[in-house]
Structures are given as structure tokens and as C-alpha cells.
C-alpha positions in Angstrom: 246.3 89.9 -25.6 243.3 87.8 -24.6 240.3 89.9 -23.5 240.0 88.0 -20.3 243.6 88.5 -19.4 243.3 92.2 -20.2 240.3 92.4 -17.9 242.0 90.6 -15.1 245.1 92.8 -15.3 242.7 95.9 -15.4 241.0 94.8 -12.2 244.2 93.8 -10.3 246.0 97.0 -11.2 243.0 99.3 -10.5 242.4 97.9 -7.1 246.0 97.6 -5.8 247.0 101.1 -7.2 243.7 102.6 -6.0 244.5 101.4 -2.4 248.1 102.6 -2.7 247.0 106.1 -3.8 244.7 106.4 -0.8 247.1 105.1 1.8 250.3 106.9 0.6 248.8 110.2 -0.2 247.2 110.1 3.4 250.7 111.2 4.6 250.1 114.6 2.9 247.1 115.2 4.9 247.8 113.7 8.3 249.3 117.0 9.7 246.2 119.0 9.1 244.7 117.1 12.1 248.2 116.7 14.0 249.6 120.1 13.7 247.7 121.5 16.7 249.0 118.3 18.7 252.6 118.9 17.6 252.2 122.7 18.4 251.1 121.9 22.1 253.6 118.9 22.5 256.7 120.6 21.3 255.7 124.2 22.4 256.0 125.9 19.1 253.9 128.4 17.1 251.6 127.3 14.4 253.8 128.7 11.7 256.7 126.4 12.9 254.5 123.4 13.3 253.2 124.0 9.7 256.7 123.0 8.4 255.8 119.4 9.2 253.5 119.7 6.3 255.2 122.0 4.0 258.7 120.5 4.2 257.1 117.2 3.3 255.3 118.6 0.4 258.5 120.4 -1.1 260.5 117.1 -0.6 257.5 115.3 -2.2 257.5 117.7 -5.2 261.2 117.3 -5.8 261.1 113.6 -5.3 258.4 113.2 -7.9 260.8 114.7 -10.6 263.5 112.3 -9.7 261.6 109.1 -9.5 259.6 110.0 -12.7 262.7 110.5 -14.7 264.1 107.3 -13.3 260.9 105.5 -14.4 262.0 106.3 -18.1 265.0 104.4 -17.4 264.1 101.5 -15.0 261.1 99.2 -15.0 258.4 101.1 -13.3 256.8 98.3 -11.1 260.3 97.7 -9.5 260.4 101.5 -8.5 256.9 101.1 -7.1 257.6 98.2 -4.7 261.0 99.4 -3.8 259.6 102.7 -3.0 257.0 101.3 -0.7 259.6 99.2 1.1 261.6 102.4 1.8 258.5 104.2 2.7 257.8 101.7 5.4 261.2 102.4 7.0 260.9 106.2 6.8 257.2 106.2 8.2 258.4 104.2 11.2 261.1 106.8 11.9 258.6 109.6 11.6 256.3 107.6 14.1 259.2 107.4 16.5 260.5 111.0 16.3 261.1 112.5 19.8 261.5 116.1 18.8 260.2 118.5 16.3 263.4 119.0 14.2 263.7 115.3 13.8 260.1 115.0 13.0 260.5 117.6 10.2 263.8 115.9 9.0 262.2 112.4 8.6 259.0 114.0 7.0 261.5 115.4 4.4 262.9 112.0 3.8 259.4 110.3 3.8 258.3 112.7 1.2 261.1 112.1 -1.1 260.4 108.3 -0.8 256.7 108.6 -1.0 257.1 110.5 -4.4 258.1 107.1 -6.0 254.4 106.4 -6.3 252.1 108.9 -8.0 253.8 109.9 -11.3 255.3 106.3 -11.7 252.0 104.8 -11.1 250.2 106.9 -13.7 252.9 106.1 -16.2 252.8 102.3 -15.3 249.1 102.4 -16.1 250.0 103.2 -19.7 252.5 100.4 -19.7 250.3 97.6 -18.6 246.8 98.3 -19.4 244.7 98.2 -22.7 243.8 101.6 -24.0 240.2 101.2 -23.1 241.0 100.7 -19.4 243.4 103.5 -19.0 241.2 106.5 -18.4 238.9 104.8 -15.9 242.0 103.4 -14.0 243.6 106.8 -14.0 240.6 108.4 -12.6 240.3 105.8 -9.8 243.9 106.3 -8.9 243.5 110.1 -9.0 240.2 109.9 -6.9 242.2 107.8 -4.5 244.6 110.8 -4.1 241.6 112.9 -3.2 239.9 110.4 -0.9 243.1 110.5 1.0 242.5 114.1 1.7 239.6 113.2 3.8 240.6 109.8 5.2 243.9 111.3 6.2 242.5 113.8 8.4 239.8 111.5 9.9 242.3 108.8 10.5 244.9 111.2 12.0 242.1 112.7 14.4 240.9 109.2 15.5 244.2 107.5 15.9 245.5 110.5 18.0 242.5 110.3 20.2 242.7 106.8 20.8 246.5 105.8 20.7 248.5 109.0 20.1 249.8 110.4 17.0 252.9 108.1 16.9 250.5 105.2 16.3 249.1 106.8 13.2 252.3 106.5 11.4 253.4 103.1 12.8 250.1 101.4 11.5 250.5 103.1 8.2 253.9 101.4 8.0 252.3 98.0 8.4 250.0 98.8 5.5 252.8 99.8 3.3 254.6 96.5 3.7 251.3 94.7 2.7 250.9 96.9 -0.4 254.6 96.5 -1.4 253.9 92.7 -1.5 250.8 93.1 -3.6 252.6 95.2 -6.2 255.1 92.3 -6.6 252.2 90.2 -8.0 251.2 92.7 -10.6 252.1 92.7 -14.3 255.8 93.8 -14.9 255.1 96.0 -17.7 257.5 97.2 -20.5 261.1 97.6 -19.8 262.3 101.1 -20.8 265.1 101.4 -23.2 268.6 100.8 -21.5 270.1 102.6 -24.5 269.1 105.9 -23.0 271.3 107.2 -20.0 269.9 109.0 -17.0 271.6 112.1 -18.3 269.7 111.8 -21.6 266.4 111.4 -19.7 267.2 114.5 -17.7 267.9 116.4 -20.9 264.6 115.0 -22.6 262.7 116.3 -19.5 264.2 119.7 -19.8 263.2 119.8 -23.5 259.7 119.2 -22.4 259.4 122.8 -21.2 259.5 123.8 -24.8 256.0 122.4 -25.2 253.7 125.3 -24.3 250.6 123.3 -23.9 252.4 120.9 -21.6 253.7 123.7 -19.5 250.3 125.3 -19.2 248.9 121.9 -18.1 251.5 121.7 -15.5 250.8 125.3 -14.3 247.1 124.8 -14.0 247.7 121.8 -11.8 249.2 124.0 -9.0 246.0 125.4 -7.8 244.0 122.1 -7.6 245.7 120.7 -4.5 246.4 124.1 -3.2 242.7 125.0 -3.1 241.7 121.4 -2.0 244.0 121.4 1.0 243.1 125.1 1.7 239.5 124.5 1.6 239.7 121.7 4.2 242.1 123.9 6.5 239.6 126.7 6.3 236.6 124.5 6.8 238.0 123.5 10.2 238.6 127.1 11.2 235.1 128.3 10.1 233.3 125.3 11.8 235.2 125.9 15.0 235.4 129.6 15.2 232.4 130.5 13.2 230.0 127.9 14.3 231.5 126.6 17.4 231.4 123.1 16.3 233.4 120.3 17.8 236.2 118.1 16.3 233.7 115.3 15.9 231.4 117.4 13.8 234.3 118.5 11.6 235.1 114.8 10.9 231.4 114.2 9.9 231.7 117.1 7.4 235.0 115.8 6.1 233.5 112.3 5.6 230.6 113.8 3.6 233.1 115.0 1.0 233.8 111.4 0.0 230.5 111.0 -2.1 231.5 114.1 -4.0 234.9 112.4 -4.9 233.0 109.1 -5.8 230.8 110.9 -8.0 233.8 112.4 -9.8 234.5 108.9 -11.3 232.2 109.9 -14.1 234.9 112.2 -15.2 236.7 109.0 -16.8 233.8 108.4 -19.0 233.1 112.1 -19.8 236.7 112.5 -21.1 235.8 109.9 -23.7 232.9 111.9 -25.1 233.9 115.6 -24.2 237.6 115.7 -24.1 240.0 116.2 -21.2 240.3 120.0 -21.6 236.4 120.4 -21.2 236.3 118.1 -18.3 239.2 120.0 -16.6 237.6 123.5 -17.1 234.2 122.3 -16.0 235.6 120.7 -12.9 237.5 123.9 -12.0 234.5 126.2 -12.4 232.3 123.8 -10.3 235.1 124.1 -7.5 235.2 127.9 -7.9 231.4 128.1 -7.3 231.6 125.7 -4.3 234.3 128.0 -2.7 232.1 131.1 -3.2 229.2 129.4 -1.7 231.3 128.4 1.4 232.4 132.1 1.6 228.8 133.1 2.2 227.4 130.0 4.1 225.8 130.9 7.3 224.6 127.5 8.3 226.5 124.2 8.7 224.1 122.4 6.2 224.9 124.9 3.5 228.6 124.8 4.3 228.6 121.1 4.1 226.9 121.1 0.7 229.4 123.7 -0.7 232.3 121.7 0.3 230.7 118.6 -1.5 230.6 120.8 -4.5 234.2 121.9 -4.2 235.3 118.3 -3.7 233.4 117.0 -6.7 234.7 119.8 -8.9 238.2 119.6 -8.1 238.1 115.8 -8.1 236.7 115.7 -11.6 239.3 118.2 -12.9 242.2 116.0 -11.9 241.8 113.1 -14.5 241.5 115.8 -17.1 244.9 117.3 -16.3 246.5 113.9 -16.0 245.2 112.7 -19.4 246.4 116.0 -21.0 249.9 115.7 -19.4 250.2 112.0 -20.7 249.0 113.0 -24.1 251.4 116.0 -24.5 254.3 114.1 -22.9 254.1 111.3 -25.3 257.1 108.8 -25.1 258.3 110.9 -22.0 255.2 110.5 -20.1 256.9 109.2 -17.0 258.9 112.4 -16.9 255.9 114.7 -17.9 253.9 113.2 -15.1 256.6 113.6 -12.6 256.9 117.4 -13.4 253.1 117.4 -13.2 253.3 116.0 -9.7 256.1 118.4 -8.8 253.8 121.4 -9.7 250.8 119.7 -7.8 252.7 119.4 -4.6 254.2 122.8 -4.8 250.6 124.0 -4.6 249.9 121.5 -1.6 253.0 123.1 0.2 251.8 126.6 -0.4 248.3 125.9 1.0 249.1 126.0 4.7 251.3 128.9 4.3 248.7 131.0 2.2 246.1 130.0 4.8 248.2 131.2 7.8 248.8 134.6 6.0 245.4 135.3 5.0 243.1 133.9 7.6 244.9 135.5 10.5 244.7 138.9 8.8 241.5 138.9 6.7 239.3 136.0 8.0 238.5 132.6 6.5 235.7 133.8 4.4 238.0 136.1 2.5 240.5 133.2 2.2 237.7 131.2 0.4 237.1 134.1 -1.8 240.9 134.3 -2.8 240.9 130.5 -3.5 237.7 130.9 -5.8 239.4 133.8 -7.7 242.7 131.4 -8.1 240.3 128.6 -9.6 238.6 131.2 -12.1 242.1 132.4 -13.3 243.0 128.6 -13.6 239.9 128.0 -15.9 240.7 131.1 -18.0 244.4 130.0 -18.4 243.1 126.4 -19.3 240.9 127.7 -21.9 243.3 130.1 -23.6 246.6 128.2 -23.1 245.6 124.5 -23.8 244.7 123.3 -27.3 243.3 119.8 -27.1 240.5 118.3 -29.3 237.7 116.3 -27.7 238.4 113.5 -30.0 242.0 112.9 -28.6 
């Protein structure tokens, strides 16, 4: 392929998928700012309102497996744009929900449909881009996932204040239509073999569990989003109860996490020189350090710096895991990435439940220490369980 065409495809794919990763993954984090609103409006406890987040996360995790396996059978770009059109419909239904049971039900459907993006997009990058552009594009997309963690909360807070929580979902639905049209203009990619039945794809996915290095890579993905979402949830509690800060000041601290995510773009280049495993372990240990600093922070300034360290570390670890999963998955990378996404969003679903259990009983600082301990164990498991040379 001509170098100019390769570069053009790289720029278009990176921009469109990067925007998709931010806008679609915002749906995971919107409830962090809206749960108190739903709790008041529907007259329920926090533990009940939390299911608007956890139910979505579990549905999202399961949906990733389905769509990822399907992407080894059907052209991936088709799944991406059909998924976005369906997501538009589901997001409208969520925005119009008149009761909490319906809201949770539509959030489940929304989670299943939104899952058509992450794993399929990562596999699609391998289909359409030259090898030298894959790591940086994967890093941009994975960073978009984490930028969404900040923007989702900020967007939810600002939209709720100005127009109400319904509008937050309805405006996102409009964005999804535009993104679906943009994906229609991207390279089509390779057509998966039609000789392989969906049942055979399922069987091949099950066989992936025999690959110990791949299984370990999946398992170490669980704590990443768990600690990421848990950190931001705990941050809001500590700023409000520990420092008496307003919601506006929480938004400012959240926005300051974005530079940490942007800095993590260096991970794409670091993987070339040091290997995915080293980048993964380094990022996890940096996140662990940041959480420990948050646990002992007695000023808003130190707390903010600590949160940026956590964000930078975990954001840097994500591309490393994704590259490992893609490498170990080999020709079944669509299915392997789908199972990876399943494990990631199991972690995301557990975050609010773990926070509710620990913060109410032991306090938010203890919660940060527990999260740091989880990341330390993750680094140890990665070092022992994953064999991967820097040259690969």
C-alpha cells in the first residue's frame, strides 16, 4: 500500500475511533454524577441507585464477549456502525425513562449495544492499519476510554444542572448518529472467513482459556477500571466530607486528571522500546503509589496531584494490556479482546459495590489503601504470570 494512503487511513481511523471511544465510554461514567439525582428523584437508597451503573457494567461485559466473537465472523466495520445506530435508540430510551426500574432495564440494553465498540474497534485497528501505526492508534483509543471517565462525570454534572439528567442522554444520542455516519466512511478492512461458523468461533474462544499467559492478561485487566472508577468515586466523597468542597471544585479536580491521561500517550512509544509487559507493570505501580498518596493527603493540592499520578499510571498500563492480549490472541484477537473487555467491565461493575461496602464501614482513606493493595497484587501477578519479551 502507498505510504500516503497508509498515513491517511491512520489519521482518519485514529480520529474517528478516538472520538467514539470517548463518547461511547462516557455512558459508563455518567451515573457517578447522576446517582445522587436518581436517588432523590426515585426515593431509593444509594445501594439501589447504584444498580444503574452496575447493571450496565455487567451487561456491557457480557455484550463485549458476544460482539467480539461475532467480529471474527462478520466484517468489523459493519458491527461498529450498526452498533452505533442501535446505541442511539437505546440512549434515547434511557433519557426518556420515567421510573427507576425502566431506567435500569434500558441501561442493560444500552450496555449490551454499547459493547459493540471497544473490543471490535481494537481488532479493527489490526485489520486496516499498517503495523507501525497500530500501537499509537490503540493507545489513543485506550486513552479515549479513560478521558471518558473524566468527561463523563463532568458532562453529567453540567448537563444535569442546566437541562436535567434526561438531556445528558438525549444529546449523546445525537452525537452517536454523527459518529455512525463517520464510521461508514472509514476503510472496510478485511472480511473474516465465512468458512468458520459462529459455533466454531465460540469453541475457539473457549480454547483461548488454555493459554495461561492470555488468561493472566485478562485477569490483571480487572483491577484497572475497578481502581479507576473507585478512585474517582472515593475522590468525590473525600473532597465533600473530608475537605467540605463543592461540586464545582470536584469538577475542577476531575478535569485536572486529563493531562495525566494525555501524558500516557507516551506508553505507545514506550512499548516499542521496553515491551508491553514492562509498560503494564510500571503503570500499575505508579497507580498504586498515587492511591497511597491519596490515602494520606491532607490538602486539596496534594490530593489533586495524587489523583493525576493515579490517572497517568493506570492510563499507561491499559495499552500494555491490550497489546499483550492482541499478541497472545493471535488470529482470534477479536474474541481475545472481547474477553479482555468482559474482564475489564466486571471490574468496572464491582467498583461502586466495593466502594459502598468499604467507605461506609471503614472510611474513604481505607478504601484507597485497599485499592492500592489490589494494584500491588496485580503488578506481582503480571510479573510472575506473563512471559513476554520486549522485542515482541
